Every structure is written in structure tokens, then in C-alpha cells.
C-alpha positions, 0 to 999 in steps of 0.5 A: 304162473306156478312159482308162488305155489311151491316151497323148497325153492332153489335159486339159479345161483345155488345151482350154477355157482362154480364147481370150486365153491359148491361142495354139492356139485363137487360131490357129483362131479364125474357122475352121469348126467340126468336122463330125461323122457320128453313126453307129449300128448298130440292130436292133428299137429302135423303142421308144427310137430316136426319143428318142435321135435327138431328143436329138442333133438339130442337133448333126451334119452327117450321121446314118448308121444301119446296121440288122442285121435289124429286124422292127419300125418301126426303119427307118421311124423312122430315115428321119424323121431321115436318108436314110443307112440301110444294111442289114448281115447280122448275123454275130454280130460287132459289130465287123464291123457297126461297121466297116461303119457307119464306112465309110459316114461322110464327115465329119471326126469320127464319133460312135458312139451306141447307141439307148438313149442320151440327151444332155440339154440341158446336155450338148448345150451342152457338145457344141456347145462341144466342136465349136466348139473341138476341136483338130485334133490330137485324134483321140479324145474320151472322154465319160462313160457314165452308167449307169441304176440298173436292177437288171439292169445288168451295170455296176459303176459309175455312170459311166465314160469311154468313147471316143465321138468318133473322127477319121475319117481319121488323119494320121501325124506325125513327132515328136522333133527327133532319132531322129525317130519316127512318133506311133503312139498317138492323142491323146485328150481326156477331155471332161466330156460325160455321155451317159445310158444309159437301156435299156428292156430288157436284152441279156444273152440276146443277148450270152451267145448270141454268147459261147456261139457263139464258145466253141462254134466254139473262138474264144479270148476275149481277156482283155477279152472274158473279163472281160466274159463272166464278169461278164455271166454271173455278174451277169445270166445265167440258171441255164441260162446258167451251167450251160451255161458250166460246162465252159468255166470248168472248162477255164480252171482246168485251163489253170492260169489265174492271178489275176483270171481264176482268181477269176472262174472259181471264182466262176462254178463255185461259183454253178453248183454251188450252184444245182445242189445239188452240195455237193462241187463248191461247197465245193471251188471256195469253199475253193480260192478262199479259200486263194488269196484270197477275193472278195466274190462267194465270200463271198456264195455261202457266205452263200446256201449257209448260208441254204439250210441254214437256218443264218442266223448262219453265213450272216450272218458270210459276208455281213459278210465280203463287205462288209469285208476282201475285194474283188469281182472281178466284181460290186461289189454283192456288197460292197454291196447284195447282201451287205446284202440277205443280212444282212436275210434272215438277220435275218428268218430269226432273227425280228429283223424290225426289224433286217431292215427296217434292212438292207433300207433300207441296201441300198436306199440303197446306190449303186455307185462313181461310176466304175471308178476306185473298183472 
């Protein structure tokens, strides 16, 4: 969630109080509403693109679509909604593609959308209200990104605020009556608009391939990218992905990484060792993390290990620890659904079918936190 990284916040109350009580809104009464460019980068999105564009139909003055190499009907579908379709040679760099797409937009604000997003009718109405009343000082609008409950999701929450609407041209302003200075931080508004994320497939293989290329080239990952890489690898990576990443995370430990980064590396290396049957390395990474501060992920890994050893009671104690007394560093489900399913499997191994079914039902009903503020 981007919320805490922004200054100059404007609350929903300050934007949507009645016209009579808000002099700023009174001053812009009768003026033209904001104009918006919908901006997308796409590749082989024929299954979902029309659904997305239909949900945004009539909300913006311009649609800009940048295709990074589709081999299906994506561009043909896009052409039914806009003439502004551009090709961009894919270079394993989403930022480069986004920057190119932004350069083609011409309206006051740019809304960045992905093809697997949908805006329902209630939130279309909120969008129109926002468009009619947005204050000219606002440079970024955040909207709630509502994730699906797909088991392959790499997200740890149901929804989070994300920057989605950007003022195309920024106006620099001087502030403070003395010792004046230029306002450098953007003015951000947290809206209550919710965008549904409804993917029909997963992009893990694509994302991990990009990460692998960056690492192979020796490109250092920022702290943000490191967290995203570790989380996606641990939650959704295949066995071969995790094995191929071992050396990178061993290097992270050798560099004396601290805190969360060290915890993540230990969890991934423990999982890699367990899956490979390397008991010595597995126990080493588990013990080292427990000595420094256990996580739900490492407790679950120990639970899986003891299940493999057919020690169900010992495994259950670790799954219980994962749910109480420790916190996750990458996968929120390790203190919820995954730990519960682990306990269910333990009861099944112990011949207690009724208890196993009870815990399976608990796992089925478990839902992640509403937002990243809970994680």
C-alpha cells in the first residue's frame, strides 16, 4: 500500500462536503470537470480486455493502449474502443513501458489500468463524482485495489490503496510565508473507489523470469523489489524457481542482511532445502531464524518437515505456533489458512477424521485481512 509514502493528504471529507460549506468547491462550480486518459499496457489479454474497457466506457476522454507484443486478438479488441494503439518492444521493464504509455496521453489526468481490472456500476458512479469535483491541487488519487480470493494470489490482503489517477502535468508551487520553499511532495487524495482485480490466470512465471534476468545481469534489487520477489517466490514459485534462486538468497545472508530481508531469505532457503531433502541446511536455516525471531512461515516449514517424517503430533505443535505468538513476514496465510490445513492433515494422519474435517472447514472460512494495515 502506498498510503504512508505520500504527504499532502486530502481526506474524503474535505473533498465531498456539501457545496454550500466548501468555499473551494464553490469556486469551481460550473467549471468543466477534469479530463482523463485511460492508459494501459497489454499483452495477450484477449480473454479480459473487453470486460475491462466496457467497465470504463464513457468515463474518460481518451484511451491509450500500448501493446508489448500480443500474438492473439488483443489489438483487434482494443481497436473497437480506441484508435490510440501503440506498439512497444518488450525489454523486461514495466516502468519503461508505462513511461512510454504515459507519454502518449494528452488529458489532464491519467488513469492507469490493467486488463484484468473491473469497475462495477457503484464505483462507476463514484468515479463520476470524483471527476466532477476533484480539486485542481490534487496530483494523485488513490483507489482501493480489491483482490480476488484466488489461491494462487501473491497478495496478503483483500484490498489496499494504490495510486491509480495521476495529474499529467505537475505545477510547482511556493509555500510558507517566510523561508519559502517549493512543495515537492505530491498532494494525494485517498478515494473510496474500489477496483476489482479479476485475473483469469497468474503471472508468476512471467514475473519470476524478469527477476531472474535482473539478478543474472547483476542489477541490484531495491528494497521494495526484493520484498516483492521474495513474496512471489515463496507463495507462488515452483520448486525449480526456488531452487534456481538459492544462490541469490545465500548471498543475501552472506552480505549480513538484517531484519525482514534476512527473515525472508531464511524462509526461502529453508523451503528450498526441505523440498530438496537437504535436512542439514533445512534445520540450519530454521534454527538460525528461530534464534533471531521466528516467523509463521518458518513454523509452517517445520510443520511440513515433521509431517514428512510422519511425526504428526510434533508437526501440529509447529502449525499451532504459526498461528499464535509469531507473525508472518511474507505469507499471511501461514498464520491462517495454511496452518489450519496443516493441523487438519495432522489430525488425519492421527486417525481423527472429525477433527480434521473441522479444521478444513476453518481453513475454508478463513479470509486474509481487509488491508495491509492489518499485516
